[in-house]
Each structure stands twice: as structure tokens, then as C-alpha cells.
The first five atom37 places (N, CA, C, CB, O) and aatype in JSON, in Angstrom:
{
  "aatype": [12, 0, 0, 17, 10, 1, 6, 6, 14, 7, 7, 19, 19, 10, 6, 10, 10, 19, 5, 14, 1, 0, 15, 1, 16, 1, 19, 10, 7, 6, 8, 3, 7, 1, 10, 11, 9, 0, 10, 0, 0, 14, 14, 19, 3, 7, 6, 0, 2, 0, 0, 10, 19, 6, 13, 10, 0, 7, 0, 10, 7, 19, 1, 11, 0, 0, 19, 15, 9, 10, 1, 7, 6, 0, 7, 1, 1, 11, 16, 19, 1, 19, 0, 7, 19, 0, 10, 0, 19, 0, 6, 16, 0, 10, 1],
  "atom_mask": [
    [1, 1, 1, 1, 1],
    [1, 1, 1, 1, 1],
    [1, 1, 1, 1, 1],
    [1, 1, 1, 1, 1],
    [1, 1, 1, 1, 1],
    [1, 1, 1, 1, 1],
    [1, 1, 1, 1, 1],
    [1, 1, 1, 1, 1],
    [1, 1, 1, 1, 1],
    [1, 1, 1, 0, 1],
    [1, 1, 1, 0, 1],
    [1, 1, 1, 1, 1],
    [1, 1, 1, 1, 1],
    [1, 1, 1, 1, 1],
    [1, 1, 1, 1, 1],
    [1, 1, 1, 1, 1],
    [1, 1, 1, 1, 1],
    [1, 1, 1, 1, 1],
    [1, 1, 1, 1, 1],
    [1, 1, 1, 1, 1],
    [1, 1, 1, 1, 1],
    [1, 1, 1, 1, 1],
    [1, 1, 1, 1, 1],
    [1, 1, 1, 1, 1],
    [1, 1, 1, 1, 1],
    [1, 1, 1, 1, 1],
    [1, 1, 1, 1, 1],
    [1, 1, 1, 1, 1],
    [1, 1, 1, 0, 1],
    [1, 1, 1, 1, 1],
    [1, 1, 1, 1, 1],
    [1, 1, 1, 1, 1],
    [1, 1, 1, 0, 1],
    [1, 1, 1, 1, 1],
    [1, 1, 1, 1, 1],
    [1, 1, 1, 1, 1],
    [1, 1, 1, 1, 1],
    [1, 1, 1, 1, 1],
    [1, 1, 1, 1, 1],
    [1, 1, 1, 1, 1],
    [1, 1, 1, 1, 1],
    [1, 1, 1, 1, 1],
    [1, 1, 1, 1, 1],
    [1, 1, 1, 1, 1],
    [1, 1, 1, 1, 1],
    [1, 1, 1, 0, 1],
    [1, 1, 1, 1, 1],
    [1, 1, 1, 1, 1],
    [1, 1, 1, 1, 1],
    [1, 1, 1, 1, 1],
    [1, 1, 1, 1, 1],
    [1, 1, 1, 1, 1],
    [1, 1, 1, 1, 1],
    [1, 1, 1, 1, 1],
    [1, 1, 1, 1, 1],
    [1, 1, 1, 1, 1],
    [1, 1, 1, 1, 1],
    [1, 1, 1, 0, 1],
    [1, 1, 1, 1, 1],
    [1, 1, 1, 1, 1],
    [1, 1, 1, 0, 1],
    [1, 1, 1, 1, 1],
    [1, 1, 1, 1, 1],
    [1, 1, 1, 1, 1],
    [1, 1, 1, 1, 1],
    [1, 1, 1, 1, 1],
    [1, 1, 1, 1, 1],
    [1, 1, 1, 1, 1],
    [1, 1, 1, 1, 1],
    [1, 1, 1, 1, 1],
    [1, 1, 1, 1, 1],
    [1, 1, 1, 0, 1],
    [1, 1, 1, 1, 1],
    [1, 1, 1, 1, 1],
    [1, 1, 1, 0, 1],
    [1, 1, 1, 1, 1],
    [1, 1, 1, 1, 1],
    [1, 1, 1, 1, 1],
    [1, 1, 1, 1, 1],
    [1, 1, 1, 1, 1],
    [1, 1, 1, 1, 1],
    [1, 1, 1, 1, 1],
    [1, 1, 1, 1, 1],
    [1, 1, 1, 0, 1],
    [1, 1, 1, 1, 1],
    [1, 1, 1, 1, 1],
    [1, 1, 1, 1, 1],
    [1, 1, 1, 1, 1],
    [1, 1, 1, 1, 1],
    [1, 1, 1, 1, 1],
    [1, 1, 1, 1, 1],
    [1, 1, 1, 1, 1],
    [1, 1, 1, 1, 1],
    [1, 1, 1, 1, 1],
    [1, 1, 1, 1, 1]
  ],
  "atom_positions": [
    [[106.79, 234.74, 59.42], [107.68, 234.31, 60.51], [108.53, 233.14, 60.03], [106.85, 233.9, 61.79], [108.09, 232.33, 59.21]],
    [[109.76, 233.07, 60.56], [110.7, 232.05, 60.2], [110.34, 230.72, 60.79], [112.05, 232.43, 60.63], [109.8, 230.7, 61.89]],
    [[110.58, 229.63, 60.16], [110.27, 228.23, 60.69], [111.17, 227.96, 61.9], [110.51, 227.09, 59.55], [110.77, 227.18, 62.77]],
    [[112.33, 228.55, 61.99], [113.29, 228.23, 63.03], [113.06, 229.02, 64.31], [114.68, 228.49, 62.53], [113.81, 228.88, 65.27]],
    [[112.02, 229.85, 64.32], [111.79, 230.78, 65.44], [110.42, 230.72, 65.91], [112.1, 232.16, 65.08], [109.5, 230.77, 65.1]],
    [[110.19, 230.61, 67.24], [108.85, 230.67, 67.74], [108.88, 231.4, 69.12], [108.24, 229.22, 67.84], [109.86, 231.35, 69.88]],
    [[107.73, 232.08, 69.38], [107.63, 232.89, 70.57], [107.14, 232.0, 71.7], [106.68, 234.1, 70.36], [106.4, 231.05, 71.49]],
    [[107.59, 232.35, 72.9], [107.18, 231.59, 74.12], [107.02, 232.67, 75.21], [108.3, 230.42, 74.55], [107.65, 233.72, 75.14]],
    [[106.19, 232.4, 76.19], [106.09, 233.42, 77.24], [107.44, 233.82, 77.79], [105.21, 232.94, 78.37], [108.18, 232.96, 78.26]],
    [[107.77, 235.09, 77.74], [109.04, 235.56, 78.3], [110.25, 235.47, 77.4], [0.0, 0.0, 0.0], [111.36, 235.78, 77.82]],
    [[110.05, 235.04, 76.17], [111.24, 234.93, 75.25], [110.93, 234.19, 73.96], [0.0, 0.0, 0.0], [109.77, 234.1, 73.55]],
    [[111.97, 233.68, 73.33], [111.85, 233.01, 72.05], [112.61, 231.63, 72.13], [112.42, 233.94, 70.88], [113.47, 231.42, 72.98]],
    [[112.23, 230.74, 71.22], [112.92, 229.47, 71.06], [113.44, 229.41, 69.61], [111.98, 228.23, 71.4], [112.71, 229.65, 68.65]],
    [[114.72, 229.08, 69.51], [115.36, 228.96, 68.19], [115.77, 227.5, 67.89], [116.6, 229.88, 68.11], [116.33, 226.8, 68.73]],
    [[115.47, 227.1, 66.68], [115.92, 225.78, 66.18], [117.12, 226.02, 65.33], [114.8, 225.02, 65.37], [117.03, 226.71, 64.31]],
    [[118.28, 225.47, 65.74], [119.54, 225.84, 65.13], [120.23, 224.65, 64.57], [120.42, 226.53, 66.1], [120.03, 223.54, 65.07]],
    [[121.07, 224.82, 63.52], [122.01, 223.88, 63.05], [123.34, 224.56, 63.15], [121.69, 223.39, 61.62], [123.56, 225.62, 62.55]],
    [[124.24, 223.96, 63.91], [125.56, 224.58, 64.25], [126.68, 223.89, 63.51], [125.83, 224.52, 65.8], [126.77, 222.66, 63.44]],
    [[127.53, 224.73, 62.95], [128.69, 224.2, 62.23], [129.97, 224.65, 62.98], [128.7, 224.71, 60.72], [130.43, 225.77, 62.77]],
    [[130.53, 223.82, 63.83], [131.74, 224.18, 64.55], [132.99, 224.2, 63.66], [131.94, 223.22, 65.69], [132.97, 223.68, 62.54]],
    [[134.03, 224.77, 64.15], [135.35, 224.87, 63.45], [135.3, 225.62, 62.08], [135.9, 223.44, 63.22], [136.0, 225.3, 61.12]],
    [[134.42, 226.61, 62.08], [134.36, 227.42, 60.86], [135.42, 228.47, 60.91], [132.98, 228.06, 60.67], [136.04, 228.68, 61.95]],
    [[135.63, 229.18, 59.75], [136.68, 230.24, 59.73], [136.33, 231.4, 60.68], [136.87, 230.79, 58.29], [137.21, 232.0, 61.3]],
    [[135.02, 231.69, 60.77], [134.56, 232.74, 61.75], [133.16, 232.44, 62.17], [134.62, 234.19, 61.12], [132.45, 231.65, 61.55]],
    [[132.75, 233.09, 63.28], [131.41, 232.89, 63.78], [130.43, 233.87, 63.11], [131.38, 233.06, 65.3], [130.61, 235.09, 63.12]],
    [[129.4, 233.26, 62.55], [128.4, 234.09, 61.85], [127.17, 233.32, 61.51], [128.97, 234.68, 60.59], [127.19, 232.09, 61.52]],
    [[126.05, 234.04, 61.19], [124.83, 233.4, 60.75], [124.95, 233.1, 59.29], [123.59, 234.27, 61.04], [125.35, 233.96, 58.51]],
    [[124.63, 231.89, 58.91], [124.72, 231.47, 57.46], [123.38, 231.48, 56.77], [125.32, 230.06, 57.33], [123.34, 231.39, 55.55]],
    [[122.29, 231.58, 57.49], [121.01, 231.59, 56.87], [120.17, 230.36, 57.19], [0.0, 0.0, 0.0], [120.55, 229.54, 58.02]],
    [[119.04, 230.24, 56.55], [118.14, 229.12, 56.87], [118.6, 227.84, 56.13], [116.65, 229.46, 56.48], [119.02, 227.9, 54.97]],
    [[118.52, 226.73, 56.8], [118.88, 225.43, 56.22], [118.01, 224.37, 56.8], [120.35, 225.1, 56.45], [118.08, 224.1, 57.99]],
    [[117.18, 223.75, 55.95], [116.35, 222.6, 56.41], [115.45, 222.97, 57.59], [117.25, 221.41, 56.82], [115.29, 222.19, 58.52]],
    [[114.85, 224.2, 57.54], [113.91, 224.65, 58.61], [114.61, 225.09, 59.91], [0.0, 0.0, 0.0], [113.95, 225.33, 60.92]],
    [[115.88, 225.18, 59.87], [116.63, 225.67, 61.04], [117.57, 226.77, 60.62], [117.43, 224.52, 61.72], [117.91, 226.87, 59.44]],
    [[118.02, 227.63, 61.59], [118.9, 228.68, 61.32], [120.3, 228.1, 61.46], [118.65, 229.88, 62.26], [120.64, 227.53, 62.5]],
    [[121.14, 228.24, 60.38], [122.46, 227.68, 60.44], [123.45, 228.77, 60.94], [122.88, 227.12, 59.05], [123.48, 229.9, 60.47]],
    [[124.25, 228.32, 61.94], [125.23, 229.27, 62.53], [126.6, 228.6, 62.44], [124.87, 229.64, 64.04], [126.76, 227.46, 62.87]],
    [[127.59, 229.31, 61.89], [128.92, 228.83, 61.88], [129.64, 229.36, 63.11], [129.64, 229.22, 60.6], [129.55, 230.54, 63.44]],
    [[130.35, 228.47, 63.77], [131.11, 228.84, 64.98], [132.56, 228.58, 64.78], [130.62, 228.07, 66.2], [132.94, 227.53, 64.25]],
    [[133.4, 229.5, 65.17], [134.85, 229.35, 65.02], [135.37, 228.34, 66.0], [135.57, 230.68, 65.21], [136.42, 227.75, 65.76]],
    [[134.68, 228.12, 67.11], [135.17, 227.27, 68.19], [135.01, 225.78, 67.79], [134.41, 227.58, 69.52], [134.09, 225.43, 67.05]],
    [[135.92, 224.91, 68.31], [135.79, 223.45, 68.04], [134.78, 222.85, 68.89], [137.09, 222.72, 68.25], [134.41, 223.44, 69.9]],
    [[134.27, 221.67, 68.54], [133.26, 221.01, 69.36], [133.89, 220.09, 70.43], [132.32, 220.21, 68.47], [133.64, 218.88, 70.51]],
    [[134.75, 220.75, 71.26], [135.52, 220.04, 72.3], [135.27, 220.67, 73.65], [137.03, 220.04, 71.97], [135.33, 221.89, 73.79]],
    [[135.01, 219.85, 74.62], [134.78, 220.36, 76.03], [133.79, 221.5, 76.16], [136.08, 220.83, 76.62], [133.97, 222.41, 76.97]],
    [[132.72, 221.44, 75.34], [131.7, 222.48, 75.44], [132.1, 223.84, 74.88], [0.0, 0.0, 0.0], [131.39, 224.83, 75.07]],
    [[133.22, 223.89, 74.18], [133.68, 225.2, 73.63], [132.69, 225.76, 72.61], [135.09, 225.05, 72.96], [132.38, 226.95, 72.63]],
    [[132.19, 224.9, 71.71], [131.24, 225.35, 70.7], [129.96, 225.84, 71.39], [130.92, 224.2, 69.7], [129.43, 226.89, 71.01]],
    [[129.46, 225.11, 72.4], [128.24, 225.58, 73.04], [128.49, 226.93, 73.74], [127.73, 224.53, 74.04], [127.63, 227.81, 73.68]],
    [[129.6, 227.09, 74.37], [129.89, 228.41, 75.06], [129.98, 229.49, 74.01], [131.23, 228.37, 75.9], [129.48, 230.59, 74.25]],
    [[130.59, 229.24, 72.85], [130.68, 230.2, 71.78], [129.34, 230.57, 71.23], [131.54, 229.66, 70.7], [129.08, 231.72, 70.89]],
    [[128.45, 229.54, 71.13], [127.12, 229.81, 70.63], [126.32, 230.68, 71.59], [126.39, 228.52, 70.38], [125.65, 231.62, 71.17]],
    [[126.4, 230.38, 72.84], [125.69, 231.17, 73.85], [126.19, 232.63, 73.86], [125.87, 230.53, 75.27], [125.41, 233.57, 73.93]],
    [[127.5, 232.78, 73.78], [128.11, 234.18, 73.75], [127.68, 234.89, 72.47], [129.72, 234.12, 73.82], [127.31, 236.07, 72.53]],
    [[127.71, 234.22, 71.34], [127.31, 234.87, 70.03], [125.82, 235.25, 70.08], [127.58, 233.88, 68.78], [125.48, 236.36, 69.68]],
    [[124.95, 234.4, 70.53], [123.53, 234.72, 70.54], [123.27, 235.83, 71.53], [122.68, 233.49, 70.88], [122.49, 236.73, 71.22]],
    [[123.87, 235.81, 72.7], [123.68, 236.89, 73.69], [124.12, 238.24, 73.1], [124.47, 236.58, 74.98], [123.44, 239.25, 73.28]],
    [[125.22, 238.25, 72.43], [125.69, 239.48, 71.85], [124.79, 239.99, 70.71], [0.0, 0.0, 0.0], [124.52, 241.19, 70.61]],
    [[124.35, 239.08, 69.86], [123.54, 239.44, 68.75], [122.14, 239.93, 69.14], [123.44, 238.28, 67.83], [121.53, 240.76, 68.47]],
    [[121.67, 239.37, 70.27], [120.29, 239.66, 70.72], [120.27, 240.7, 71.86], [119.6, 238.35, 71.19], [119.2, 241.1, 72.33]],
    [[121.45, 241.12, 72.28], [121.52, 242.08, 73.38], [120.99, 241.72, 74.74], [0.0, 0.0, 0.0], [120.4, 242.51, 75.47]],
    [[121.26, 240.42, 75.06], [120.9, 239.91, 76.37], [122.12, 239.4, 77.13], [119.86, 238.81, 76.23], [123.19, 239.25, 76.55]],
    [[121.97, 239.12, 78.42], [123.06, 238.48, 79.2], [123.19, 237.03, 78.75], [122.77, 238.56, 80.76], [122.23, 236.43, 78.28]],
    [[124.36, 236.48, 78.91], [124.64, 235.08, 78.6], [123.71, 234.15, 79.37], [126.09, 234.74, 78.93], [123.31, 233.09, 78.87]],
    [[123.36, 234.56, 80.58], [122.48, 233.77, 81.47], [121.09, 233.63, 80.89], [122.38, 234.41, 82.86], [120.36, 232.72, 81.28]],
    [[120.68, 234.52, 79.94], [119.35, 234.44, 79.33], [119.29, 233.45, 78.19], [118.92, 235.8, 78.84], [118.21, 233.16, 77.67]],
    [[120.44, 232.91, 77.78], [120.47, 231.95, 76.68], [120.69, 230.53, 77.25], [121.6, 232.33, 75.65], [121.67, 230.29, 77.97]],
    [[119.8, 229.62, 76.94], [120.01, 228.27, 77.44], [119.71, 227.25, 76.35], [119.14, 228.02, 78.68], [118.75, 227.4, 75.59]],
    [[120.53, 226.21, 76.29], [120.43, 225.16, 75.31], [119.46, 224.11, 75.88], [121.84, 224.55, 74.98], [119.78, 223.43, 76.86]],
    [[118.31, 223.99, 75.28], [117.26, 223.04, 75.78], [117.53, 221.65, 75.32], [115.87, 223.45, 75.32], [117.42, 220.71, 76.11]],
    [[117.9, 221.48, 74.02], [118.14, 220.14, 73.43], [119.32, 220.2, 72.51], [116.9, 219.63, 72.66], [119.56, 221.23, 71.88]],
    [[120.09, 219.09, 72.41], [121.16, 218.97, 71.44], [122.47, 219.44, 71.88], [0.0, 0.0, 0.0], [123.28, 219.82, 71.03]],
    [[122.77, 219.44, 73.21], [124.06, 219.9, 73.67], [125.23, 219.2, 73.05], [124.13, 219.74, 75.1], [126.29, 219.81, 72.88]],
    [[125.07, 217.88, 72.67], [126.2, 217.14, 72.13], [126.11, 217.07, 70.62], [126.28, 215.74, 72.72], [127.02, 216.49, 70.02]],
    [[125.08, 217.6, 69.96], [124.89, 217.47, 68.55], [124.93, 218.81, 67.81], [0.0, 0.0, 0.0], [125.06, 219.88, 68.41]],
    [[124.8, 218.71, 66.51], [124.81, 219.96, 65.69], [123.42, 220.6, 65.64], [125.3, 219.66, 64.25], [123.31, 221.81, 65.44]],
    [[122.35, 219.79, 65.82], [120.98, 220.3, 65.82], [120.6, 220.66, 67.25], [119.97, 219.27, 65.22], [120.5, 219.79, 68.11]],
    [[120.39, 221.93, 67.48], [120.08, 222.41, 68.83], [118.81, 223.24, 68.9], [121.23, 223.22, 69.34], [118.41, 223.93, 67.97]],
    [[118.18, 223.12, 70.11], [117.02, 223.94, 70.4], [117.51, 224.88, 71.56], [115.72, 223.03, 70.8], [117.95, 224.42, 72.61]],
    [[117.4, 226.2, 71.31], [117.88, 227.12, 72.22], [116.81, 228.13, 72.69], [119.02, 227.79, 71.63], [116.05, 228.61, 71.85]],
    [[116.73, 228.46, 73.95], [115.75, 229.42, 74.45], [116.49, 230.68, 74.86], [114.93, 228.82, 75.65], [117.51, 230.64, 75.54]],
    [[115.93, 231.8, 74.41], [116.49, 233.08, 74.83], [115.4, 233.92, 75.57], [117.04, 233.86, 73.59], [114.38, 234.28, 74.99]],
    [[115.66, 234.2, 76.84], [114.67, 234.92, 77.63], [114.84, 236.43, 77.44], [114.79, 234.55, 79.14], [115.95, 236.95, 77.27]],
    [[113.68, 237.11, 77.48], [113.72, 238.59, 77.46], [113.88, 239.19, 76.06], [0.0, 0.0, 0.0], [114.28, 240.34, 75.92]],
    [[113.54, 238.38, 75.01], [113.66, 238.92, 73.65], [112.34, 238.74, 72.93], [114.82, 238.22, 72.86], [111.72, 237.68, 73.01]],
    [[111.91, 239.77, 72.23], [110.68, 239.71, 71.43], [110.97, 238.98, 70.13], [110.11, 241.14, 71.14], [112.09, 238.97, 69.64]],
    [[109.93, 238.36, 69.59], [110.04, 237.58, 68.35], [110.58, 238.48, 67.2], [108.63, 236.96, 67.96], [111.49, 238.06, 66.48]],
    [[110.05, 239.66, 67.03], [110.48, 240.52, 65.94], [111.93, 240.93, 66.03], [109.65, 241.71, 65.88], [112.65, 240.96, 65.04]],
    [[112.34, 241.24, 67.29], [113.69, 241.64, 67.52], [114.67, 240.51, 67.21], [113.86, 242.1, 68.92], [115.71, 240.74, 66.6]],
    [[114.34, 239.24, 67.63], [115.16, 238.1, 67.33], [115.3, 237.82, 65.87], [114.62, 236.93, 68.0], [116.39, 237.53, 65.38]],
    [[114.15, 237.91, 65.14], [114.18, 237.64, 63.73], [115.05, 238.67, 62.97], [112.76, 237.64, 63.18], [115.83, 238.31, 62.09]],
    [[114.88, 239.91, 63.34], [115.64, 241.01, 62.68], [117.15, 240.83, 62.96], [115.15, 242.45, 63.2], [117.97, 240.92, 62.05]],
    [[117.5, 240.57, 64.2], [118.9, 240.52, 64.61], [119.63, 239.32, 64.03], [119.0, 240.49, 66.12], [120.84, 239.39, 63.83]],
    [[118.94, 238.24, 63.74], [119.6, 237.02, 63.3], [119.48, 236.77, 61.75], [119.0, 235.84, 64.07], [119.96, 235.75, 61.26]],
    [[118.86, 237.71, 61.01], [118.69, 237.51, 59.64], [119.98, 237.95, 58.85], [117.44, 238.27, 59.18], [120.02, 237.86, 57.63]]
  ]
}
């Protein structure tokens, strides 16, 4: 199991490192025990957080409402909870 992913009742929790203002939105791989995700959106007015939620919802096949940022809304290191996703599904979809 990946260090950046853990199961919780009803979903999974992801430890992420986010890089805003990238050329395109994509998963970059593991970095320092977290999953690094490049986001095309700038870190202005919550745009990067909105882009992150939309990207994760699409990648994991859940509604945007199922994705919530638990910690790190204003920083690059984020803890995100995704409801309704199994651990194996999340790991496969984000690798």
C-alpha cells in the first residue's frame, strides 16, 4: 500500500503535494511520502483547490461533493478525503 493513501470507513484519505500553475493537470508520482499532483490552475481565489477536487472526482469516478479537503486549503501539502471509493480502486486510478 502507498504511504500517501489510507482507508477510512466509507472512503479513503489522500496525503497530497500540489503544484499549481503547471502546464497541465496530472499525477506526477510519489514525493516525500505524498502523492504529487500538478494542477494547471493558479493558486488564486481557491482555483487550484477547485481544480484539485474536479481532477480527483473525475479520476476516481465520484461526484465532486464526495471530495473534501480536510487540511491544507491554503498550502501545497493537503489532506483530502474521498467518500465512496475503495482503497484498491483509488491506488490503481492514481498511479
